[in-house]
N, C-alpha and C positions, 0 to 999 in steps of 0.2 A: 504493500500500500504506500510505500514511500515514493514510488515512481512519479505520481502526479506532482508532488512537491519538488522533487528533484528536477522535473521538467520545467517547472515554473522558474526555479533558480537558474537553470541553464538558459531559458529564454530571456530572463532579465539581463544576464551577463552578455549574451550574444547581441542583444539589442544595442549595446554600447559599442559594437564594432563599427557602426556607421555614424560616428560622432561628427558633429559640425561645430564650428567655432561660433557659437551664438550666446553663450552664457555670460552674464555680467558677474564679475567677481566681487568679493568683499575684501576689505583692506588687510585683515589679519586672520590668523588661525582662530583666535578667540571669537571673532565675528562669525566665522564658519561654524564653530562649535555651538554658538548661540542658535543658529538656524537648525543644526542637527538635533540639539537638545529639545528645541520646540517641536520639531517633527516627531521625535521619539516620545515626547510627552503625550502627543495625540495618539500615536501607535499604542503606547502603554495603556491608554484608556479605551482601547478597542477601535479607535478611529484610524484604521490603516490608510484609508483613502485620504483623509485630511492630512495625515502625517506625510504621505508621499507628495501630496500637492504643496505642502509647506516648504519643501526643498527643491521643487521642480525648476524654479527660476535660476537656480545655481548649477543645474546640470547642462551638459552639452547635447542632450538628446532633443531632437525636434519634438514639438508638442504632440504631433500625431502619433509618433512612436511611443512617447511617454504614456499617452492616453491608452494605447494598446496594451502596454505592459501593466498599467493600472487596472485595466479591465480583466486581464488574465489573473492578476493577483486577487482581485475581488471574487472571481469565480472559484479560486482555490481556498479562500479564507474559511468557508464553512468546514472544509476538511481539517484545517488546522485546529479550529476550536472544537470540532468533534473529537479529535484525537488528544489534544493537549488541555482542553478545558477553557475556562474563562480567562480573559486577559487580567493580569495582576499588576501591570505597570512595566517599567523599564529600569535598566541600570546602566550607567556609563561604566565601561570597563577600562578602556585604555586609549591614550593618544600616543601614537608612534610617529616620530619624524624621521625622515631619511633625507639628509642634506637640508638645503634651505628652501626647496621647492616642492616637497612631497610630504603628505601627512596621511595617516590612516586613523580614523576615529571608530572605535569599536564599542558597540552596545549589545545588551541582550533585551529581548522582549520576553517578559515573564508571563507564564501561564500557570494554571493549577498544578500541572504535573510535569512540565517541561519548559524549555525556553528556546527561542530562536536567536541566532546571532545576526547582527546587522553590522555591515562594514560600509563606511563612507571613505572613499579615497579622494583626497584633495590635491589639487595641483595649483601652484602659484604661477600664473602667466602674466602677460602684460597688463591685464585688467584686474589683477588681484586673484584671490583664492576662489576656485570653483570646484564643484564636485565632478571629478573626471569619471568616476565609476562608483556605483553602489551595488551592494548585493545583500541578500539575507537567505538563510537556510536553517535547518534544524540540526546541524552537525556541531553542537556545542562541545562535544568531546574533542574535536580538533583544535580547540582553543588552548589545550594543555600541551 
């Protein structure tokens, strides 16, 4: 039964292969984290759609592709809550910087009996920090 969720994860990652340079960045990593914190606050309250829309403006994905990913995510959401239970919030796990231009912000979305991990990969380009890639899945064991 994990295949549908893994397919969702794969489709989210693959969708980023057709990036376009259209995101407006924010000046600092702290500003980027404020956006991802606000997004994960919504996700943690069970509003995955609102959470994803909260950071869309910082992604490089065209709106039509993002909306397709969002639709696929919303179709898969009942499977997650059916398997893992109700949403119990979120937790910020880690900020990892690589050089001066890359950052990974890691969160978990907590449910009754399990969690999903969420990664936001930021890149500092000429217009500031933008979300180059994001992904989430249920492989929390791989965080160790």
